[in-house]
SEVEX-330950 format. One record per residue (C-alpha): x, y, z; residue in one letter. Coordinates in steps of 0.5 Angstrom, whole numbers, padded with zeros to 4 digits. Layout:
SITE  east north    up type
SITE     X     Y     Z    A
...
***
This chain:
SITE  east north    up type
SITE  0253 -0012  0399    M
SITE  0259 -0016  0402    K
SITE  0264 -0014  0405    K
SITE  0272 -0017  0404    T
SITE  0276 -0018  0409    L
SITE  0284 -0017  0408    L
SITE  0289 -0020  0414    F
SITE  0296 -0021  0416    G
SITE  0300 -0026  0413    S
SITE  0301 -0032  0419    L
SITE  0310 -0033  0421    L
SITE  0312 -0041  0419    L
SITE  0318 -0043  0421    A
SITE  0320 -0047  0414    S
SITE  0317 -0047  0408    Y
SITE  0317 -0053  0403    S
SITE  0319 -0049  0397    F
SITE  0324 -0045  0395    S
SITE  0324 -0037  0394    Q
SITE  0329 -0034  0389    V
SITE  0326 -0025  0390    L
SITE  0322 -0022  0395    T
SITE  0321 -0015  0394    E
SITE  0316 -0011  0398    D
SITE  0320 -0004  0397    F
SITE  0319 -0001  0403    E
SITE  0325  0003  0407    G
SITE  0327  0007  0400    Q
SITE  0329  0014  0401    S
SITE  0328  0019  0396    G
SITE  0324  0015  0391    G
SITE  0331  0011  0390    A
SITE  0330  0004  0387    L
SITE  0332 -0003  0392    P
SITE  0339 -0005  0390    T
SITE  0339 -0007  0383    G
SITE  0332 -0006  0381    W
SITE  0332 -0002  0375    T
SITE  0328  0004  0371    S
SITE  0328  0005  0364    V
SITE  0323  0010  0361    S
SITE  0323  0010  0353    T
SITE  0323  0018  0353    T
SITE  0330  0019  0357    P
SITE  0329  0024  0364    G
SITE  0321  0022  0364    T
SITE  0316  0017  0367    G
SITE  0320  0013  0371    D
SITE  0318  0009  0377    Y
SITE  0320  0011  0383    T
SITE  0318  0009  0391    T
SITE  0313  0011  0396    G
SITE  0306  0011  0398    N
SITE  0301  0012  0397    A
SITE  0300  0020  0399    T
SITE  0307  0021  0394    D
SITE  0304  0017  0388    A
SITE  0297  0022  0389    N
SITE  0302  0028  0389    A
SITE  0305  0026  0383    A
SITE  0300  0023  0378    G
SITE  0294  0026  0380    F
SITE  0292  0019  0381    W
SITE  0288  0017  0387    P
SITE  0293  0010  0389    V
SITE  0289  0007  0395    V
SITE  0293  0006  0401    A
SITE  0293 -0001  0403    S
SITE  0299 -0005  0398    S
SITE  0299 -0010  0402    D
SITE  0295 -0014  0407    F
SITE  0300 -0013  0413    A
SITE  0297 -0005  0411    M
SITE  0303 -0002  0410    V
SITE  0304  0004  0405    N
SITE  0311  0002  0400    D
SITE  0309  0001  0393    D
SITE  0313  0003  0387    V
SITE  0309  0007  0381    C
SITE  0309  0009  0374    N
SITE  0304  0015  0376    C
SITE  0307  0021  0371    D
SITE  0303  0018  0365    L
SITE  0309  0016  0360    S
SITE  0312  0010  0359    A
SITE  0317  0006  0362    A
SITE  0320 -0001  0364    Y
SITE  0321 -0004  0371    L
SITE  0326 -0009  0371    S
SITE  0329 -0014  0377    T
SITE  0336 -0016  0378    P
SITE  0339 -0022  0375    S
SITE  0336 -0028  0379    M
SITE  0339 -0035  0379    D
SITE  0335 -0040  0377    L
SITE  0340 -0046  0377    T
SITE  0337 -0053  0379    G
SITE  0330 -0049  0380    L
SITE  0324 -0050  0375    S
SITE  0316 -0048  0374    N
SITE  0317 -0041  0377    I
SITE  0313 -0036  0378    V
SITE  0312 -0028  0379    V
SITE  0307 -0025  0384    T
SITE  0306 -0019  0386    Y
SITE  0300 -0014  0388    D
SITE  0297 -0008  0382    F
SITE  0294 -0002  0381    V
SITE  0293 -0001  0374    D
SITE  0288  0004  0372    D
SITE  0286  0006  0365    M
SITE  0281  0011  0366    S
SITE  0283  0014  0360    Y
SITE  0287  0008  0356    G
SITE  0284  0003  0356    P
SITE  0286  0000  0351    S
SITE  0294  0000  0354    V
SITE  0295 -0006  0360    P
SITE  0300 -0007  0362    H
SITE  0306 -0013  0361    E
SITE  0309 -0018  0364    V
SITE  0316 -0019  0360    E
SITE  0322 -0024  0362    V
SITE  0330 -0024  0360    S
SITE  0334 -0030  0360    I
SITE  0340 -0027  0358    D
SITE  0340 -0021  0363    G
SITE  0336 -0017  0360    G
SITE  0339 -0017  0352    T
SITE  0332 -0020  0349    T
SITE  0326 -0020  0352    W
SITE  0319 -0025  0352    S
SITE  0313 -0023  0353    N
SITE  0309 -0027  0358    I
SITE  0303 -0023  0361    Y
SITE  0298 -0018  0358    T
SITE  0294 -0015  0363    H
SITE  0286 -0015  0360    N
SITE  0281 -0014  0364    T
SITE  0279 -0006  0363    N
SITE  0281 -0004  0369    D
SITE  0278  0003  0367    Q
SITE  0276  0008  0375    G
SITE  0278  0002  0379    N
SITE  0284  0004  0383    T
SITE  0284 -0002  0389    D
SITE  0289 -0007  0389    W
SITE  0290 -0014  0385    S
SITE  0294 -0019  0385    N
SITE  0297 -0024  0380    N
SITE  0301 -0030  0379    L
SITE  0305 -0031  0373    I
SITE  0309 -0036  0370    S
SITE  0316 -0035  0368    L
SITE  0315 -0041  0363    G
SITE  0319 -0047  0361    A
SITE  0324 -0043  0357    S
SITE  0327 -0040  0364    T
SITE  0328 -0047  0368    D
SITE  0335 -0048  0370    G
SITE  0338 -0041  0367    E
SITE  0342 -0037  0371    S
SITE  0342 -0030  0369    D
SITE  0333 -0029  0369    V
SITE  0331 -0023  0369    K
SITE  0323 -0020  0370    V
SITE  0321 -0013  0368    R
SITE  0313 -0009  0367    W
SITE  0312 -0006  0361    K
SITE  0307  0000  0362    Y
SITE  0306  0005  0356    N
SITE  0300  0011  0356    D
SITE  0301  0010  0348    D
SITE  0300  0017  0348    G
SITE  0294  0018  0352    K
SITE  0292  0021  0358    W
SITE  0293  0013  0361    A
SITE  0294  0014  0369    T
SITE  0299  0010  0372    G
SITE  0302  0003  0373    L
SITE  0303  0002  0382    A
SITE  0307 -0005  0384    I
SITE  0307 -0008  0390    D
SITE  0309 -0014  0395    N
SITE  0314 -0018  0388    V
SITE  0316 -0025  0389    V
SITE  0319 -0030  0384    V
SITE  0320 -0037  0387    K
SITE  0319 -0044  0385    E
SITE  0313 -0046  0388    P
SITE  0310 -0052  0393    A
SITE  0306 -0056  0388    Q
SITE  0300 -0056  0393    N
SITE  0299 -0050  0395    D
SITE  0293 -0045  0396    A
SITE  0292 -0038  0398    E
SITE  0287 -0035  0402    L
SITE  0287 -0028  0400    T
SITE  0280 -0026  0402    A
SITE  0273 -0027  0406    I
SITE  0267 -0025  0403    T
SITE  0263 -0025  0409    L
SITE  0257 -0020  0411    D
SITE  0259 -0016  0416    R
SITE  0251 -0014  0421    W
SITE  0246 -0019  0419    V
SITE  0239 -0020  0421    L
SITE  0239 -0025  0426    I
SITE  0236 -0031  0423    N
SITE  0238 -0030  0417    T
SITE  0243 -0036  0413    N
SITE  0250 -0032  0411    S
SITE  0254 -0035  0406    V
SITE  0261 -0035  0407    L
SITE  0266 -0034  0401    T
SITE  0274 -0036  0401    A
SITE  0277 -0032  0395    E
SITE  0283 -0037  0394    V
SITE  0289 -0037  0389    T
SITE  0292 -0043  0387    N
SITE  0299 -0041  0386    I
SITE  0302 -0049  0387    G
SITE  0305 -0053  0382    G
SITE  0299 -0057  0381    N
SITE  0291 -0055  0379    T
SITE  0287 -0056  0385    I
SITE  0281 -0061  0386    T
SITE  0279 -0061  0392    S
SITE  0280 -0056  0399    L
SITE  0278 -0057  0406    E
SITE  0275 -0050  0409    I
SITE  0274 -0049  0416    D
SITE  0270 -0043  0418    W
SITE  0271 -0043  0427    N
SITE  0267 -0039  0432    D
SITE  0269 -0044  0438    G
SITE  0266 -0048  0434    T
SITE  0270 -0051  0428    S
SITE  0265 -0052  0421    H
SITE  0269 -0057  0417    V
SITE  0268 -0059  0409    Q
SITE  0271 -0061  0404    T
SITE  0269 -0058  0397    V
SITE  0270 -0060  0390    A
SITE  0275 -0055  0385    V
SITE  0278 -0053  0379    N
SITE  0284 -0049  0380    L
SITE  0290 -0049  0375    A
SITE  0295 -0046  0377    P
SITE  0295 -0038  0377    G
SITE  0287 -0039  0377    A
SITE  0283 -0037  0382    S
SITE  0277 -0038  0386    A
SITE  0272 -0036  0390    S
SITE  0269 -0042  0394    V
SITE  0263 -0042  0398    A
SITE  0263 -0046  0405    H
SITE  0257 -0050  0405    P
SITE  0256 -0050  0412    D
SITE  0252 -0042  0413    N
SITE  0253 -0037  0419    V
SITE  0247 -0036  0423    T
SITE  0245 -0035  0429    Y
SITE  0238 -0033  0433    A
SITE  0241 -0028  0438    T
SITE  0245 -0022  0438    V
SITE  0251 -0024  0437    V
SITE  0259 -0022  0436    E
SITE  0264 -0027  0433    K
SITE  0270 -0027  0430    N
SITE  0270 -0032  0425    I
SITE  0277 -0035  0423    N
SITE  0278 -0038  0417    V
SITE  0283 -0044  0415    T
SITE  0285 -0048  0409    I
SITE  0287 -0054  0413    S
SITE  0288 -0060  0407    A
SITE  0289 -0059  0399    V
SITE  0288 -0064  0395    N
SITE  0287 -0069  0400    G
SITE  0294 -0067  0404    G
SITE  0298 -0062  0407    A
SITE  0298 -0054  0404    D
SITE  0305 -0054  0402    G
SITE  0306 -0047  0405    D
SITE  0301 -0046  0410    A
SITE  0303 -0039  0412    S
SITE  0298 -0036  0406    N
SITE  0292 -0041  0408    N
SITE  0289 -0036  0414    A
SITE  0284 -0031  0416    G
SITE  0279 -0028  0420    S
SITE  0272 -0023  0419    A
SITE  0268 -0020  0424    R
SITE  0260 -0021  0424    Y
SITE  0254 -0019  0428    N
SITE  0247 -0020  0429    T
SITE  0242 -0014  0429    L
SITE  0235 -0015  0434    S
SITE  0232 -0011  0428    Q
SITE  0232 -0009  0421    V
SITE  0236 -0002  0420    T
SITE  0236  0003  0414    D
SITE  0242  0005  0410    K
SITE  0243  0011  0407    A
SITE  0249  0013  0401    V
SITE  0254  0019  0401    V
SITE  0257  0021  0396    I
SITE  0262  0027  0396    E
SITE  0263  0029  0390    E
SITE  0270  0033  0389    G
SITE  0268  0039  0384    T
SITE  0271  0046  0382    G
SITE  0269  0052  0379    T
SITE  0275  0052  0375    W
SITE  0274  0044  0372    C
SITE  0271  0045  0366    G
SITE  0269  0036  0367    W
SITE  0266  0037  0373    C
SITE  0259  0040  0370    P
SITE  0258  0032  0369    R
SITE  0259  0032  0377    G
SITE  0254  0037  0378    A
SITE  0249  0032  0372    V
SITE  0251  0027  0376    A
SITE  0248  0028  0383    M
SITE  0242  0032  0381    D
SITE  0240  0025  0377    Y
SITE  0240  0021  0384    M
SITE  0238  0026  0389    T
SITE  0231  0026  0384    A
SITE  0232  0018  0383    T
SITE  0234  0016  0389    Y
SITE  0230  0021  0395    P
SITE  0230  0017  0401    N
SITE  0237  0014  0401    D
SITE  0242  0017  0397    F
SITE  0245  0023  0399    I
SITE  0250  0027  0396    G
SITE  0255  0033  0397    V
SITE  0259  0038  0393    A
SITE  0267  0039  0396    V
SITE  0269  0044  0392    H
SITE  0276  0046  0392    N
SITE  0280  0052  0390    G
SITE  0274  0056  0389    D
SITE  0270  0061  0393    P
SITE  0265  0056  0395    M
SITE  0271  0051  0398    T
SITE  0271  0049  0406    V
SITE  0279  0048  0405    T
SITE  0278  0042  0412    E
SITE  0273  0039  0408    Y
SITE  0277  0039  0401    D
SITE  0284  0037  0406    A
SITE  0279  0030  0409    G
SITE  0277  0029  0402    A
SITE  0283  0029  0399    A
SITE  0281  0028  0393    I
SITE  0287  0029  0388    S
SITE  0283  0028  0380    G
SITE  0277  0032  0379    F
SITE  0272  0030  0378    P
SITE  0273  0025  0383    G
SITE  0268  0023  0388    G
SITE  0269  0019  0395    N
SITE  0263  0013  0396    V
SITE  0261  0012  0404    D
SITE  0269  0014  0404    R
SITE  0269  0007  0403    A
SITE  0271  0008  0396    L
SITE  0275  0013  0395    L
SITE  0277  0017  0389    G
SITE  0272  0014  0384    V
SITE  0270  0016  0378    S
SITE  0265  0021  0376    V
SITE  0258  0020  0372    S
SITE  0251  0019  0372    Q
SITE  0252  0011  0371    A
SITE  0258  0011  0376    A
SITE  0254  0013  0381    F
SITE  0248  0010  0380    E
SITE  0253  0003  0380    A
SITE  0256  0006  0387    Y
SITE  0249  0007  0390    Y
SITE  0246  0000  0388    N
SITE  0253 -0004  0389    D
SITE  0252 -0001  0397    R
SITE  0245  0001  0399    I
SITE  0243 -0007  0401    N
SITE  0249 -0007  0406    M
SITE  0247 -0009  0412    G
SITE  0249 -0003  0418    V
SITE  0250 -0003  0426    P
SITE  0245  0002  0427    A
SITE  0240  0007  0425    N
SITE  0241  0015  0425    I
SITE  0237  0020  0426    T
SITE  0238  0029  0426    A
SITE  0233  0034  0429    T
SITE  0234  0041  0428    P
SITE  0232  0047  0432    S
SITE  0233  0053  0433    G
SITE  0231  0060  0429    F
SITE  0234  0066  0425    G
SITE  0242  0065  0426    A
SITE  0242  0060  0431    N
SITE  0242  0053  0428    L
SITE  0242  0046  0434    T
SITE  0243  0039  0430    V
SITE  0240  0034  0436    D
SITE  0244  0027  0432    V
SITE  0242  0020  0436    S
SITE  0245  0014  0434    A
SITE  0241  0008  0435    S
SITE  0245  0001  0435    F
SITE  0242 -0006  0435    F
SITE  0248 -0011  0436    T
SITE  0253 -0011  0442    P
SITE  0260 -0008  0439    I
SITE  0266 -0009  0443    T
SITE  0272 -0004  0443    G
SITE  0267  0000  0439    A
SITE  0271  0007  0436    N
SITE  0265  0011  0432    F
SITE  0263  0018  0432    R
SITE  0257  0023  0431    L
SITE  0259  0029  0425    A
SITE  0254  0034  0421    V
SITE  0256  0037  0414    V
SITE  0252  0042  0412    L
SITE  0250  0044  0405    S
SITE  0247  0049  0402    E
SITE  0243  0049  0395    N
SITE  0242  0055  0390    G
SITE  0249  0058  0392    V
SITE  0251  0063  0388    T
SITE  0256  0068  0386    G
SITE  0257  0074  0382    T
SITE  0265  0075  0382    A
SITE  0270  0071  0377    S
SITE  0271  0065  0381    G
SITE  0264  0064  0380    Y
SITE  0263  0062  0374    N
SITE  0264  0055  0372    Q
SITE  0270  0053  0366    T
SITE  0265  0049  0361    N
SITE  0268  0043  0357    Y
SITE  0262  0041  0354    Y
SITE  0260  0048  0352    S
SITE  0258  0046  0344    G
SITE  0256  0039  0344    G
SITE  0262  0036  0342    S
SITE  0263  0032  0348    S
SITE  0256  0030  0347    G
SITE  0250  0033  0352    V
SITE  0251  0033  0359    M
SITE  0244  0036  0363    G
SITE  0244  0042  0358    G
SITE  0251  0044  0359    Y
SITE  0253  0043  0351    E
SITE  0248  0048  0349    S
SITE  0252  0053  0355    L
SITE  0257  0058  0354    A
SITE  0266  0056  0356    N
SITE  0266  0059  0361    P
SITE  0259  0059  0364    V
SITE  0258  0067  0367    P
SITE  0257  0066  0374    A
SITE  0251  0071  0373    A
SITE  0247  0064  0369    D
SITE  0250  0059  0375    M
SITE  0247  0057  0380    V
SITE  0251  0050  0386    Y
SITE  0247  0046  0389    N
SITE  0249  0040  0395    H
SITE  0255  0045  0396    V
SITE  0258  0042  0402    G
SITE  0259  0049  0407    V
SITE  0260  0047  0414    A
SITE  0263  0041  0418    L
SITE  0261  0040  0425    L
SITE  0265  0035  0429    G
SITE  0271  0036  0423    G
SITE  0272  0032  0418    Y
SITE  0273  0025  0423    D
SITE  0267  0026  0428    G
SITE  0266  0029  0433    Q
SITE  0270  0025  0438    A
SITE  0267  0021  0445    G
SITE  0260  0022  0441    S
SITE  0259  0015  0442    V
SITE  0261  0010  0447    P
SITE  0266  0006  0446    T
SITE  0262 -0001  0449    T
SITE  0256 -0002  0445    I
SITE  0251 -0007  0448    T
SITE  0243 -0008  0443    D
SITE  0239 -0002  0444    G
SITE  0245  0004  0446    T
SITE  0243  0010  0442    V
SITE  0249  0015  0442    A
SITE  0247  0022  0442    N
SITE  0251  0029  0441    Y
SITE  0248  0036  0440    S
SITE  0252  0040  0435    F
SITE  0251  0048  0435    T
SITE  0252  0053  0429    Y
SITE  0251  0059  0427    T
SITE  0250  0060  0420    I
SITE  0253  0066  0417    P
SITE  0248  0072  0414    S
SITE  0252  0069  0407    T
SITE  0248  0063  0407    M
SITE  0240  0062  0407    N
SITE  0238  0057  0412    R
SITE  0232  0056  0408    A
SITE  0236  0053  0402    N
SITE  0240  0049  0407    M
SITE  0241  0041  0410    H
SITE  0244  0038  0416    A
SITE  0247  0032  0414    I
SITE  0248  0027  0420    A
SITE  0253  0022  0419    L
SITE  0256  0016  0424    L
SITE  0263  0014  0422    I
SITE  0267  0009  0423    D
SITE  0274  0012  0426    N
SITE  0279  0006  0425    T
SITE  0277  0006  0418    T
SITE  0274  0013  0416    G
SITE  0269  0010  0413    E
SITE  0261  0014  0413    I
SITE  0257  0007  0417    V
SITE  0251  0011  0416    N
SITE  0248  0018  0414    A
SITE  0240  0021  0415    Y
SITE  0239  0029  0412    S
SITE  0234  0034  0414    T
SITE  0232  0040  0412    S
SITE  0234  0046  0417    I
SITE  0229  0051  0415    A
SITE  0225  0054  0420    E
SITE  0219  0052  0422    V
SITE  0213  0054  0417    G
SITE  0219  0052  0411    L
SITE  0218  0044  0411    A
SITE  0222  0039  0408    D
SITE  0219  0037  0401    V
SITE  0217  0031  0404    S
SITE  0211  0035  0409    T
SITE  0207  0037  0403    I
SITE  0207  0030  0400    N
SITE  0209  0033  0393    M
SITE  0211  0028  0387    S
SITE  0213  0030  0379    V
SITE  0212  0024  0375    F
SITE  0213  0021  0370    P
SITE  0221  0023  0372    N
SITE  0224  0023  0367    P
SITE  0218  0025  0362    A
SITE  0218  0027  0355    S
SITE  0212  0030  0353    D
SITE  0208  0033  0360    V
SITE  0210  0033  0368    V
SITE  0205  0032  0372    N
SITE  0207  0035  0379    V
SITE  0204  0033  0384    S
SITE  0202  0036  0392    F
SITE  0197  0037  0397    E
SITE  0195  0045  0397    A
SITE  0191  0050  0401    A
SITE  0191  0057  0397    G
SITE  0195  0061  0391    D
SITE  0201  0057  0388    Y
SITE  0206  0058  0383    T
SITE  0209  0053  0380    I
SITE  0216  0053  0377    T
SITE  0221  0050  0373    I
SITE  0228  0052  0372    T
SITE  0235  0049  0369    D
SITE  0241  0047  0372    M
SITE  0243  0054  0371    A
SITE  0238  0058  0375    G
SITE  0234  0060  0369    R
SITE  0227  0059  0369    V
SITE  0224  0055  0363    V
SITE  0217  0055  0365    S
SITE  0212  0058  0370    T
SITE  0204  0056  0372    N
SITE  0200  0061  0378    A
SITE  0195  0057  0380    V
SITE  0189  0060  0385    S
SITE  0185  0058  0390    N
SITE  0187  0051  0391    L
SITE  0185  0046  0397    S
SITE  0186  0038  0398    G
SITE  0191  0034  0393    T
SITE  0193  0037  0386    Q
SITE  0195  0035  0379    N
SITE  0197  0040  0375    I
SITE  0200  0038  0367    A
SITE  0206  0042  0365    I
SITE  0207  0041  0357    P
SITE  0215  0040  0357    V
SITE  0216  0038  0350    A
SITE  0219  0043  0349    D
SITE  0226  0043  0354    L
SITE  0232  0040  0352    V
SITE  0235  0033  0355    S
SITE  0238  0034  0362    G
SITE  0237  0036  0369    N
SITE  0231  0041  0372    Y
SITE  0228  0044  0378    M
SITE  0220  0044  0380    V
SITE  0219  0048  0384    S
SITE  0212  0049  0388    V
SITE  0212  0055  0391    A
SITE  0206  0060  0397    N
SITE  0207  0066  0402    D
SITE  0210  0060  0407    A
SITE  0214  0056  0403    A
SITE  0218  0053  0397    S
SITE  0218  0046  0395    Y
SITE  0224  0043  0390    N
SITE  0224  0036  0386    Q
SITE  0229  0035  0381    I
SITE  0226  0033  0374    L
SITE  0230  0030  0368    V
SITE  0228  0031  0361    I
SITE  0229  0025  0356    K
***
């Protein structure tokens, strides 16, 4: 996985192009639009665009708009985020004497529930009396809440005109569409040769002697087609190369630098990247040609785990989808996937956790606290996992629990294998619990999958709506934060060298309402600058004799299964093998006696409906569990 790094714009004393309009929507109060800008709703009084920040947008539209709306990390934007239809129009612009005018803007168009109604851009040359379409967003951004950038030509009809307006058209077409957010609008007559460096893609944490490809993300915001770029990356030594491209005006491309980034020793570098020439000559606007990326080499391989914190609630009828996805991921990737159910508005809610996660759309999820407010499904979780599992990380992290009864100590260690100056990391622990039940009505699970009209969902289609509390068992429940949501201040030193080990001991008194045997301690290494989870490690906190599943080498195969499943484990004595569905109901039980050594017990499952199940192998001393998928 490669990390895309955005950066601030550089200042330049003069420009060789004509800038007609620029608007970043900052400094507005009460949601008002800047002077001359208008919002017209197709239903008067509803759906108007308002200014504000990501928090305002989320509160207004249950939409997780990310905060970093521009490269300077300023959060103001303009948003149609209350699920209706509206037009946002610029003031009138005088283009007398100008030609080849373009508009650029940043946007988020999350079409999760309305992919057939993307936004459009229109232009008027008569002050807004008549309008012509110049762009339709034809990319399915379903579930994507990241900011993108567009460059669009206003067309020859606007050349020299004195009363030109541009407007953005958004219409949910009666669907539960999400909304459109816009920022950093610029209307200009571009320079003929003008390449913009929008981002740098470069692995951040890399093993020594590894070749890393540095990629410049480039957009042609000039009037000429770009056929060559001179790109330099500099770590104290210049690496200038000319790269052949074919970028039409408005087009973007990922341009790989021919010289790999590689070091034979452990280093920490700041890599400066510059577009130093376009089409063999000077760039018409050098203010957008430079950026930088940090790069660290590692003295040894590190192992990453992916953490998904799933926002859920018993009141949420679509949230069983998240529970099924979490069970699947736990069963499929037991060693490096860690899932936590962050409850909202029900008896399992941990207020600090719910507030810290700040998930506004349910079900929703945060992936490593780097991808925020993402969609929830088995396919989506697997895609997030595959995208991030091979990312390099600066440290391995472990956790060792101790104590008996209500007393718990979790000793967390993070071992770093690269130097980091000005480090800003923290350690934390999340406690999770499986098998949570309750009798109060708040434990009833609302279930929109009941009856099967919304498809198969791990057996929930066969359950009632709501599923009675007596039939529900909740897994992966986040029950406590040790060190707080953001981690323990001072738990990691600010200056790190190769071989630094950061240690911190967390203590907790386990309430009598929790079952220690079903609980895990999830140790987190958090980047306190970005809030992201860098690495994580999960371990059982069961007392001695209640070992984790891995200690008996338990395996369930094939998984998924359809006819027969084999349960293999190391045995000594009498055991009971039980299969329960996700509602906690026993669907199969087998008692076996006087076992010794490696066992392979075949259990028929052909009569079970498709979905996720829990396989439990228990004796008098311990219970060992693993998820089984029936297809």
